[in-house]
Steps between C-alpha positions, in 0.01 A plus 500: 500500500458136374627371163158518343448866589858585389436333159175695458683826575771422244239426233307821578812700473591338171153570355533861614829541319344343187213745507751795531698365206193435280453734213160665457443399134184713474707812597770397256245472222360844574854648498566324172203669343624838614852425370367383164300822462830694536688282262676274756471135576540275802664156473592225732876456559626155424741334748826429315717203567859605489656156512749463208395253239627348183275296279561225246298527182367150546389415146831620354709325771300180435572535124872546563516196726307275265710614198805340677690821420648511852694254701380440859812686632408798283137500621629473857724810464224689320254446793768570752548846359135602556557661846765727338268642224459867547149646494418655159852486353528117520873539564681250711599708808630470852189519727680708758694742288283505193819474287539281190637163586803354326552134429727481811229665708235253374732206574559620852123557557420148379806349670621355174831499319563805278607292196192278494271800563656693216453206258130468602444875462657489158267224392197689627618809301537294184160346548324833561413447863725791609622812326785735557576863418853546357684826437532521116779762522691286741475187266620712209801620692600177679337247277313367799312621810743589778245640754216332679209412270156537671286184467123506452245230519290439194164653590321257271606220746527676841403860584490720804238761448189580294504289175322787322774750584828337410808726466529625140882451477474145624206435263706612201792279612278198526325572168828557310672192636213257520701173523192297610313586183806415290528165674137437413386511866174683429380640835130554563565847634736738320648835579429790265572873515264705279631799313536811728381294802660571838477136605501156343251227604421137459256400231341174404690343213225565246501870583881506504513359145249760382703785655823359349347478158385865513848640577 
């Protein structure tokens, strides 16, 4: 068999496989009518991409950068933490173990000195880029936190997940300690958790101000 005949055979086989894989849409439509009559519905399955992702809220990040609130070193650390942001919780976690990362863990991951990393993280906390959960009872007893404090990325700046389904506890934390608003950095997109809602979400600033006024 020469090359030309071999190529023809490959093409015929490929077309045959395509015909076998083709869906008879007419038959599907007929089955859909039957299903609808019985109260059922047919729908096409969407192919999901399971690649982990973390997104910057571009307009808000642009506002923060233009406001000169952050130094270049702080912006650099903030963006370096993006691969560590956990889906949905927005916590800074170890990608392999899924455990919260301490300052020392972050420093090792970034191959930086612990002291300089700690100073930058403290600045990001004070400026509202990061948040932390502290044990209130522990602070009352020891006058300070003695255990590891989980760090969370501000979802108004960087978020991993659906921006319309932001963790309620994280939403309350951001709303209560809104350092950006207090520093007069008025973000175009703001996080709000409506009364009795399961999730918070990002709203345009105009809508956010209306919601805030109604509370």
